C-alpha positions in Angstrom: 80.2 -21.2 -65.0 81.1 -18.5 -67.5 78.5 -16.6 -69.4 79.4 -18.3 -72.8 79.0 -21.6 -71.2 75.5 -20.9 -70.0 72.7 -21.8 -72.4 69.1 -22.1 -71.5 65.7 -22.8 -73.6 62.8 -20.5 -73.5 59.8 -22.8 -74.5 56.6 -21.4 -75.6 53.9 -22.6 -78.1 54.2 -19.9 -80.7 55.8 -16.8 -82.0 55.7 -13.7 -81.9 56.2 -14.1 -78.3 53.6 -12.7 -75.9 54.7 -9.7 -73.9 55.6 -11.8 -70.7 58.0 -14.1 -72.7 59.5 -11.0 -74.5 60.3 -9.9 -71.1 61.6 -13.2 -70.0 64.0 -13.4 -73.0 65.3 -9.9 -72.4 66.0 -10.6 -68.8 67.4 -14.0 -68.9 69.7 -12.9 -71.7 71.6 -10.9 -69.1 72.7 -14.0 -67.5 72.9 -16.8 -70.2 72.4 -17.3 -73.8 68.7 -18.0 -74.5 67.4 -20.3 -77.1 63.8 -19.8 -78.4 61.9 -23.2 -78.7 58.4 -23.0 -80.2 55.8 -25.2 -81.9 55.4 -23.0 -84.8 57.6 -22.8 -88.0 56.1 -19.4 -88.9 55.0 -16.5 -86.8 51.2 -16.6 -85.8 49.5 -14.0 -83.7 47.2 -16.7 -82.3 46.4 -20.6 -82.5 42.7 -21.4 -82.6 41.2 -24.8 -81.6 42.2 -26.4 -85.0 44.7 -28.4 -86.9 47.3 -25.6 -86.5 47.2 -26.1 -82.8 47.6 -29.8 -83.1 50.5 -29.4 -85.4 52.1 -26.9 -83.0 51.9 -29.2 -80.1 53.2 -32.2 -82.2 56.2 -30.2 -83.4 57.0 -29.1 -79.8 56.7 -32.6 -78.5 59.4 -34.0 -81.0 61.7 -31.1 -80.5 62.1 -32.4 -76.8 64.1 -35.5 -78.4 67.0 -33.1 -79.3 69.7 -32.1 -76.9 67.9 -30.4 -73.8 69.3 -27.5 -72.0 68.1 -25.8 -68.7 64.8 -24.5 -69.6 61.9 -22.2 -68.5 58.7 -23.2 -70.2 55.0 -21.9 -70.5 52.7 -24.2 -68.9 50.7 -24.5 -72.0 53.6 -25.9 -73.7 54.0 -28.9 -71.3 54.1 -31.5 -74.2 57.7 -30.5 -74.2 58.3 -32.7 -71.1 56.3 -35.7 -72.1 59.1 -37.9 -73.7 61.7 -37.0 -70.9 62.0 -36.2 -67.4 63.4 -32.8 -66.9 65.2 -31.9 -63.7 66.3 -28.5 -64.6 62.9 -27.2 -65.9 61.2 -24.2 -64.4 57.5 -23.8 -65.3 55.8 -20.4 -65.8 52.1 -20.6 -64.9 50.5 -17.5 -66.4 47.0 -18.7 -66.6 44.6 -21.4 -65.4 44.2 -23.0 -68.9 42.1 -25.9 -67.9 39.6 -23.7 -66.2 39.3 -21.4 -69.2 39.0 -24.3 -71.7 36.3 -26.0 -69.6 34.3 -22.7 -69.3 34.4 -22.3 -73.2 33.0 -25.8 -73.7 36.2 -27.6 -74.8 36.0 -30.3 -72.1 38.4 -32.8 -73.8 41.0 -30.1 -74.3 40.4 -29.1 -70.8 41.0 -32.6 -69.6 44.2 -32.7 -71.6 45.4 -29.5 -70.2 44.6 -30.6 -66.7 46.9 -33.6 -67.3 49.5 -31.3 -68.5 49.4 -29.3 -65.1 51.1 -32.3 -63.7 54.3 -30.9 -65.0 54.2 -28.6 -62.1 54.7 -31.5 -59.5 58.2 -31.3 -57.8 59.0 -28.2 -60.0 60.1 -24.7 -59.4 57.2 -22.6 -60.6 57.0 -18.9 -61.5 53.3 -17.6 -61.2 51.7 -14.4 -62.5 50.0 -13.7 -59.2 49.4 -15.0 -55.7 46.3 -17.0 -56.5 47.9 -18.8 -59.2 51.0 -19.4 -57.0 48.7 -21.0 -54.4 47.1 -23.2 -56.9 50.5 -24.5 -58.1 51.4 -25.5 -54.5 48.2 -27.4 -54.4 49.3 -29.1 -57.6 52.5 -30.2 -56.0 55.1 -27.4 -56.9 58.3 -27.7 -54.7 58.7 -23.9 -54.8 56.7 -21.0 -56.3 57.7 -17.4 -56.9 55.3 -14.5 -58.0 56.6 -12.6 -61.0 53.7 -10.2 -62.0 53.0 -9.5 -65.5 54.2 -5.8 -65.3 55.5 -3.7 -68.3 59.0 -2.6 -68.4 59.9 1.0 -67.5 60.2 2.1 -71.1 56.3 1.6 -71.5 55.8 5.4 -72.2 53.9 7.5 -74.6 56.1 9.0 -77.5 53.6 11.4 -78.7 51.6 14.1 -76.6 47.8 13.2 -76.0 46.6 16.4 -77.9 48.7 15.4 -81.0 47.7 11.8 -80.7 44.0 12.7 -80.7 44.3 15.1 -83.6 45.8 12.3 -85.6 42.9 10.0 -84.9 40.2 12.7 -85.5 39.4 13.4 -81.9 39.0 16.8 -80.4 42.0 17.9 -78.3 39.9 18.3 -75.1 37.5 15.2 -75.8 37.2 12.6 -73.2 38.5 9.2 -74.2 37.5 5.9 -72.6 40.0 3.0 -73.5 39.7 -0.8 -73.6 42.7 -2.8 -74.7 41.5 -5.9 -76.3 43.6 -8.9 -77.3 45.3 -10.4 -80.3 42.7 -13.4 -80.6 39.3 -11.9 -81.8 37.2 -14.8 -80.6 38.5 -14.2 -77.0 37.4 -10.6 -77.0 33.8 -11.7 -77.1 34.0 -15.0 -75.2 36.4 -14.0 -72.3 36.9 -10.2 -72.4 33.2 -9.1 -72.2 32.9 -7.3 -75.5 29.0 -7.6 -75.4 28.9 -6.2 -71.9 31.3 -3.3 -72.8 29.0 -2.2 -75.8 25.9 -2.4 -73.7 27.4 -0.3 -71.1 28.6 2.2 -73.6 25.2 2.8 -74.7 24.3 4.2 -71.2 27.4 6.1 -71.1 26.8 7.9 -74.3 23.3 8.9 -73.2 24.9 10.7 -70.2 28.2 12.2 -71.1 30.2 13.5 -74.2 33.0 10.9 -74.7 34.6 8.5 -77.1 35.1 4.8 -76.7 38.5 3.3 -78.1 38.7 -0.5 -78.4 42.2 -1.8 -79.4 42.9 -5.3 -80.6 41.9 -7.8 -83.2 38.1 -6.9 -83.4 35.3 -8.8 -85.0 34.4 -5.5 -87.0 31.3 -6.7 -88.6 30.0 -7.9 -85.4 30.7 -4.7 -83.6 29.2 -2.6 -86.1 26.0 -4.6 -86.0 25.8 -4.2 -82.3 26.4 -0.6 -82.7 23.5 -0.4 -85.0 21.3 -2.4 -82.8 22.2 -0.5 -79.8 22.1 2.8 -81.4 25.6 3.8 -80.3 28.0 6.2 -82.5 31.1 7.2 -80.5 33.3 4.2 -81.0 36.8 4.1 -82.5 38.4 0.8 -83.8 42.1 1.3 -84.5 42.6 -2.5 -84.6 45.9 -4.2 -83.5 48.6 -1.7 -82.8 52.1 -1.8 -81.7 53.3 -1.6 -78.0 54.4 2.1 -78.4 50.9 3.1 -79.8 49.2 1.2 -76.9 51.2 3.5 -74.6 50.1 6.6 -76.6 46.5 5.4 -76.4 46.7 4.8 -72.7 48.3 8.2 -72.2 45.6 10.1 -73.8 42.6 8.2 -72.1 40.6 9.6 -69.1 39.4 6.2 -68.1 40.6 2.7 -68.9 38.5 -0.4 -68.7 39.3 -4.0 -68.1 36.2 -6.4 -68.5 35.5 -10.1 -68.5 32.5 -11.9 -69.8 29.9 -12.6 -67.1 30.2 -16.3 -65.9 33.8 -16.5 -66.6 35.9 -17.6 -63.7 37.2 -14.4 -62.0 39.0 -15.1 -58.7 42.2 -16.1 -60.5 42.7 -12.8 -62.3 43.8 -9.3 -61.0 46.2 -6.4 -61.8 49.3 -8.7 -61.4 48.5 -11.2 -64.1 46.7 -8.8 -66.4 48.9 -7.1 -69.0 46.3 -4.5 -69.9 45.6 -3.5 -66.3 49.4 -3.2 -65.4 49.9 -1.0 -68.5 47.0 1.2 -67.6 48.6 1.5 -64.2 51.9 2.2 -65.4 50.8 5.6 -66.7 48.4 6.1 -63.6 45.3 6.1 -65.3 41.8 5.5 -63.6 40.7 2.0 -64.1 37.4 0.4 -64.0 37.4 -3.4 -63.8 34.5 -5.9 -63.9 35.1 -9.8 -63.7 38.3 -9.7 -61.8 39.3 -10.4 -58.2 39.5 -7.3 -55.8 42.5 -5.0 -55.9 43.3 -1.4 -54.7 44.5 -0.9 -58.2 41.1 -0.3 -59.8 37.4 0.4 -59.1 35.8 -3.0 -59.1 32.1 -3.1 -60.3 29.5 -5.8 -60.8 29.3 -7.5 -64.1 26.2 -5.6 -65.4 26.1 -2.9 -68.1 24.6 -0.5 -65.5 27.4 -0.9 -63.0 30.0 -0.7 -65.6 28.5 2.4 -67.1 28.2 4.0 -63.7 31.9 3.2 -62.9 33.0 4.8 -66.2 31.2 7.8 -65.5 32.7 7.9 -62.0 36.2 7.8 -63.6 35.2 10.5 -66.1 34.2 12.6 -63.1 37.6 12.2 -61.5 36.2 10.0 -58.6 38.5 7.0 -59.0 41.9 6.8 -57.2 44.9 6.5 -59.6 46.6 3.2 -59.4 50.3 2.9 -58.3 52.8 2.2 -61.1 54.6 -1.2 -61.1 57.3 -2.3 -63.4 58.9 -5.7 -64.4 62.3 -4.4 -63.4 61.0 -4.5 -59.6 61.2 -8.1 -59.6 64.0 -9.0 -62.3 66.8 -9.2 -59.9 65.0 -11.6 -57.6 63.9 -13.8 -60.7 67.4 -13.9 -62.1 69.1 -14.8 -58.7 66.5 -17.7 -58.2 67.0 -18.9 -61.8 70.8 -18.8 -61.5 71.0 -20.8 -58.3 68.5 -23.3 -59.7 70.2 -23.8 -63.1 73.9 -23.1 -62.6 75.0 -23.7 -59.0 
């Protein structure tokens, strides 16, 4: 089949696309024309537990009634398969969504998401790491392939660290500790351990001269109240930034942190599924992680403020082994070969 005859759908719940799906789009476009199918009419950085989410899923459900092409689909968009059986559908399993929803207290939604996981049965499934791939096999996937959430090779800084620090009011030789948050502000507190990070930073500030930078959509008023109650000063909140600016921040950091809220299920998450950790590793930065599964890519510490603070200070003292960089391109050829065999041969 010639290139112009090859068309596939990339199905996800919203735009703009998360980084993983931007990479899928770019890669699959090398072997076929890619049509983006989403549940949102207008771009939205996040969907909350509200009517906008219901509308997005409803729209995606009815889009499945039109002409269907071979597709790769985010597991969270599984309503796309409810009205028709899809034999040429590849499912991407990037997060154990029912587990997250149940922990957050959304039990009805967790039950619905659990039913949506039945989409995996007898399917070809791409998973973000080995633990998720094993779960997919248990759920009945006929074949699983791990494609980690690594950045592309062009994830590089564009401004020298000393210049970047000067732009943001930091001394050229200052120590920087970086935490890359997320686009959904409520997840920062409920999932990504914001309180734990701030409590640990109080201990770090008492011992070393350094600045904490938190990227992402922040609950600014909440953070300022916590800073006041904890009596901490050296925190910079640039907010949501572009991908090139994330690279500039990572490049100027001495230590990078990945944290999850204590109690949140952690055995499914590691450096392969985590965008932030793989971006830290791409620029070979010392990484301190808490609330993740073990990996040789980071120093894993207990989920206490004392342990996290001690880990950060270990990194500032140069006692953490730098991680090995990995990139999306390492697995691209394997993925494209797998998809071409499944869809077109």
